[in-house]
C-alpha positions as CSV (number, residue, x, y, z in Angstrom):
1,M,24.4,25.8,0.2
2,R,24.3,23.0,3.0
3,V,20.9,21.4,3.4
4,G,19.2,19.4,6.0
5,F,15.9,17.4,5.7
6,I,13.7,16.2,8.5
7,G,10.6,14.0,7.5
8,V,12.1,11.5,5.1
9,G,9.1,9.7,4.3
10,T,7.1,8.7,1.2
11,M,7.5,12.2,-0.1
12,G,10.6,13.3,1.9
13,A,13.0,10.8,1.0
14,P,12.8,11.4,-2.8
15,M,12.9,14.9,-2.2
16,A,16.1,14.6,-0.3
17,R,17.7,12.5,-2.8
18,R,16.9,14.9,-5.7
19,L,18.7,17.8,-3.5
20,K,21.5,15.4,-3.2
21,A,21.7,14.7,-7.1
22,A,21.5,18.2,-7.8
23,G,24.8,18.7,-6.1
24,F,23.7,20.3,-2.8
25,D,25.4,18.7,0.5
26,T,22.5,17.3,2.1
27,R,21.9,15.8,5.5
28,F,19.3,14.4,6.9
29,Y,17.2,13.3,10.5
30,A,15.5,9.9,10.7
31,R,15.2,7.1,13.1
32,R,14.1,4.1,11.3
33,P,17.4,1.8,10.5
34,D,16.0,1.1,6.9
35,V,15.5,4.6,5.9
36,I,18.7,5.5,7.1
37,D,20.8,2.8,5.4
38,A,18.9,3.9,2.0
39,L,19.9,7.4,2.2
40,Q,23.3,6.9,3.3
41,A,23.5,4.7,0.4
42,A,22.6,7.6,-1.8
43,G,25.3,9.9,-0.5
44,L,23.2,11.7,2.2
45,V,24.8,12.3,5.5
46,H,22.7,11.1,8.8
47,V,22.6,13.4,11.8
48,D,21.2,11.7,14.6
49,R,19.8,14.6,16.6
50,I,17.4,17.5,14.9
51,E,19.2,20.2,16.8
52,T,22.6,19.4,15.6
53,L,21.3,19.0,12.0
54,A,19.7,22.4,12.3
55,S,23.3,24.1,13.7
56,E,25.2,22.4,10.9
57,V,23.2,23.8,7.8
58,D,22.1,26.8,6.0
59,V,18.6,25.8,5.1
60,V,16.2,23.3,7.1
61,F,13.6,21.5,5.1
62,L,10.7,19.8,7.0
63,C,7.9,17.5,5.5
64,L,5.9,16.4,8.4
65,P,2.6,15.1,9.2
66,D,0.6,17.9,10.9
67,D,0.6,21.1,12.7
68,T,1.3,19.8,16.1
69,V,4.6,18.0,14.9
70,V,5.6,21.0,12.7
71,E,5.2,23.3,15.9
72,E,7.0,21.0,18.1
73,V,9.8,20.2,15.8
74,C,10.3,23.7,14.1
75,G,9.7,25.9,17.0
76,G,11.4,23.9,19.6
77,R,14.2,21.9,17.7
78,V,15.1,23.9,14.8
79,L,14.6,27.6,15.2
80,P,16.6,27.9,18.3
81,F,19.5,26.1,16.7
82,L,19.4,27.3,13.1
83,R,22.0,30.4,12.6
84,S,20.7,33.8,11.7
85,G,20.2,34.2,7.9
86,G,19.0,30.7,7.8
87,V,16.0,29.5,6.0
88,V,13.3,26.9,7.0
89,I,11.5,25.4,4.1
90,D,8.1,23.8,5.5
91,H,7.0,21.3,2.6
92,S,4.1,20.1,5.5
93,T,0.7,20.9,4.8
94,V,-0.7,22.8,7.9
95,S,-2.8,25.6,8.7
96,P,-1.9,29.3,7.1
97,Y,-2.2,30.3,10.8
98,T,0.5,28.0,12.2
99,S,2.7,29.2,9.1
100,R,2.3,32.7,10.0
101,S,3.0,31.9,13.7
102,L,6.1,30.1,12.9
103,E,7.4,32.9,10.4
104,A,7.2,35.4,13.1
105,R,9.0,33.4,15.4
106,A,11.7,32.7,13.0
107,K,12.0,36.5,12.1
108,E,12.8,37.4,15.6
109,R,15.8,35.0,15.1
110,G,16.9,36.4,11.6
111,I,15.5,33.4,10.1
112,A,13.2,33.3,7.0
113,Y,10.5,30.6,7.2
114,L,8.8,29.6,3.8
115,D,5.7,27.5,3.8
116,A,6.0,25.7,0.7
117,P,3.7,22.8,0.4
118,V,3.8,20.5,-2.7
119,S,1.4,18.6,-4.7
120,G,2.4,15.5,-7.3
121,G,2.3,12.7,-5.2
122,P,5.5,10.2,-4.6
123,M,5.8,9.7,-8.5
124,G,6.4,13.6,-8.6
125,A,8.7,13.6,-5.9
126,E,10.9,10.8,-7.5
127,A,10.8,12.5,-10.8
128,G,11.4,16.0,-9.5
129,T,8.1,17.5,-11.2
130,L,6.3,18.4,-8.1
131,A,3.9,21.4,-8.1
132,I,5.3,24.0,-5.1
133,M,3.2,26.7,-3.6
134,V,5.5,29.1,-1.7
135,G,4.6,31.7,0.7
136,G,6.9,34.1,2.8
137,D,9.8,36.5,2.1
138,R,10.2,37.2,-1.4
139,E,14.0,37.8,-1.2
140,A,14.2,34.3,0.8
141,F,12.4,32.6,-2.1
142,E,14.6,33.7,-4.7
143,R,17.6,33.0,-2.5
144,C,16.3,29.4,-2.4
145,R,15.1,29.0,-5.9
146,P,17.7,26.6,-6.9
147,L,16.7,24.3,-3.9
148,F,13.0,24.4,-5.6
149,E,14.2,23.4,-8.9
150,A,15.8,20.4,-7.7
151,T,12.5,18.8,-6.6
152,G,9.9,20.8,-8.5
153,R,8.7,21.6,-11.9
154,H,6.2,24.3,-11.4
155,I,7.4,26.5,-8.7
156,F,4.7,29.4,-7.4
157,Y,5.5,32.5,-5.4
158,L,2.1,33.1,-4.1
159,G,2.7,36.2,-1.5
160,S,3.1,36.6,2.3
161,S,3.4,33.9,4.9
162,G,0.6,31.4,4.7
163,A,-0.3,32.0,0.9
164,G,1.5,28.2,0.0
165,N,-0.8,26.6,2.7
166,I,-3.8,28.4,1.5
167,A,-3.4,27.4,-2.0
168,K,-2.6,23.7,-1.1
169,L,-5.8,23.6,1.0
170,V,-8.0,24.8,-1.7
171,N,-6.3,21.9,-3.8
172,Q,-7.1,19.4,-1.3
173,L,-10.7,20.6,-0.6
174,I,-11.2,20.3,-4.6
175,I,-9.6,16.7,-4.3
176,G,-11.8,15.7,-1.5
177,V,-15.1,17.0,-3.1
178,T,-14.2,15.3,-6.6
179,Q,-13.1,11.9,-4.9
180,G,-16.5,12.0,-3.1
181,A,-18.3,12.8,-6.3
182,L,-16.4,9.9,-8.1
183,V,-17.1,7.4,-5.4
184,E,-20.8,8.0,-5.7
185,G,-20.9,8.1,-9.4
186,F,-19.0,5.0,-10.0
187,V,-20.8,2.9,-7.2
188,L,-24.3,4.3,-8.9
189,G,-23.0,3.4,-12.2
190,A,-22.0,-0.3,-11.4
191,R,-25.4,-0.6,-9.2
192,M,-27.3,0.3,-12.4
193,G,-25.3,-2.4,-14.5
194,L,-22.7,-0.4,-16.1
195,D,-19.1,-1.9,-16.7
196,P,-17.1,0.6,-14.6
197,A,-14.4,0.2,-17.3
198,E,-16.5,1.5,-20.1
199,L,-17.8,4.2,-17.7
200,Y,-14.3,5.5,-16.9
201,R,-13.5,5.6,-20.9
202,V,-16.8,7.7,-21.3
203,L,-15.9,10.2,-18.8
204,S,-12.4,10.6,-19.6
205,V,-13.5,12.1,-23.3
206,S,-16.3,14.0,-21.5
207,T,-16.8,16.9,-19.1
208,G,-16.6,14.6,-16.2
209,D,-12.7,14.3,-16.9
210,S,-10.3,15.4,-14.2
211,A,-7.1,14.4,-13.0
212,M,-8.7,12.7,-9.9
213,L,-10.5,10.3,-12.5
214,H,-7.4,8.7,-13.8
215,R,-5.6,9.0,-10.6
216,S,-8.1,7.1,-8.4
217,I,-10.5,5.3,-10.5
218,A,-8.0,4.0,-13.5
219,Q,-5.0,3.5,-11.2
220,A,-6.6,2.4,-8.0
221,V,-10.3,1.6,-8.0
222,L,-10.6,-0.3,-11.2
223,R,-7.4,-2.4,-9.8
224,R,-8.7,-3.0,-6.6
225,D,-5.2,-1.5,-5.5
226,F,-5.3,0.6,-2.5
227,S,-1.7,1.0,-1.6
228,P,-1.4,4.4,0.1
229,R,0.1,7.0,-2.3
230,F,-1.7,9.4,-0.4
231,T,-3.7,8.2,2.7
232,V,-7.4,8.5,3.7
233,D,-6.1,9.7,7.5
234,L,-4.0,12.4,5.7
235,L,-6.6,14.2,3.4
236,H,-9.1,13.8,6.2
237,K,-6.5,16.0,8.4
238,D,-6.5,18.5,5.5
239,L,-10.1,18.7,5.0
240,R,-10.5,19.2,8.8
241,L,-7.8,22.3,8.0
242,V,-9.8,23.8,5.4
243,N,-13.0,23.4,6.9
244,D,-11.6,25.0,9.9
245,L,-10.5,27.9,7.6
246,G,-13.6,28.3,6.2
247,R,-15.3,28.7,9.7
248,R,-12.8,31.4,10.8
249,E,-12.8,33.3,7.8
250,R,-16.5,33.1,7.6
251,V,-16.7,31.5,4.2
252,R,-19.2,28.7,3.9
253,L,-17.9,25.3,2.7
254,L,-20.7,23.1,2.6
255,A,-19.3,20.5,-0.2
256,G,-16.2,20.5,2.1
257,S,-18.1,19.6,5.0
258,L,-19.7,16.8,3.3
259,A,-16.2,15.7,2.2
260,E,-15.0,15.7,5.7
261,Q,-17.8,13.6,6.6
262,L,-17.1,11.1,4.1
263,Y,-13.4,10.6,4.9
264,R,-14.2,10.6,8.6
265,E,-16.8,7.7,7.8
266,A,-13.8,6.0,5.8
267,A,-11.5,6.4,8.9
268,A,-13.9,5.0,11.2
269,A,-14.3,2.0,8.9
270,G,-10.3,1.2,9.3
271,L,-9.3,2.4,6.0
272,G,-7.2,5.4,7.5
273,S,-3.8,4.1,6.2
274,E,-5.2,3.0,2.9
275,D,-4.9,5.3,-0.2
276,I,-7.7,8.0,-0.4
277,A,-9.3,5.6,-3.3
278,A,-10.3,3.5,-0.5
279,L,-13.4,6.1,0.3
280,I,-15.2,3.9,-2.5
281,K,-15.3,1.1,-0.3
282,P,-18.0,1.8,2.6
283,L,-20.4,3.0,0.0
284,E,-20.0,-0.3,-2.0
285,Q,-20.4,-2.2,1.1
286,L,-23.9,-0.3,1.5
287,S,-24.7,-0.8,-2.1
288,G,-24.0,-4.5,-2.5
289,V,-21.7,-3.9,-5.7
290,V,-17.8,-3.9,-6.2
291,V,-16.5,-1.5,-9.0
292,Q,-14.0,-3.4,-10.7
293,G,-12.9,-3.2,-14.3
294,N,-13.4,-6.5,-16.5
295,E,-10.7,-4.7,-18.6
296,V,-8.2,-2.3,-16.6
297,P,-7.5,0.6,-18.7
298,R,-4.1,1.4,-19.3
């Protein structure tokens, strides 16, 4: 299969490289010269127009920031140019309502649209160990399984269009709420005189353990390293989406609403481009403490 990738950022670029390494003829669209040079050096072919890229390939991958961009790129610049029988694999995290709308428009043109958001961060993208959550046509999913296996280790077919993004938004809801609890717990502990590194060690062998504890506390907060692996702005966007989903489906998401408020606060404080672990900074400032380990755990 000849594949094209649109959205070669922090996640998309390593995924595109893995597709090329797996033996797929991989093309990409980008505008930044440094990105173009790096991917060309890895053997990928640059195409300077999205419409041209769509016309040249069998499968188009998208990894874009939000619903508006996905609708503009997919609906206006990919679907009209991708041949009948082609597939769009959308790794973007968007509303399942957006996924269903695009899937219906694609079907009118004889094209399959799979919503396939991912989890695992840039390290998972580099290593090819991502979790991939897929919704859409089952036959198209099976046809594209070798492509998913090039970038992911845990691949789930979840059902009809939108199912992948529903699962991803549930994941983001849990991330947002957990991060909020970690922030409050560690600021409270530091304020009361606990060594944050020792508190981390306690929690890591207690029922308060979680993937987010290791990701955000050990790897970011205690090291005071808030370089973005996943930004405040992006999770804030995801929490808006999941809370909108709850309202439309009449499911009360109280914890999700509070988490969205916390991320809105962090974004308003100018932390939008920092890692989600930076959620701790406004509460540190309010409480007059800094959560930093005397001895940072490995």
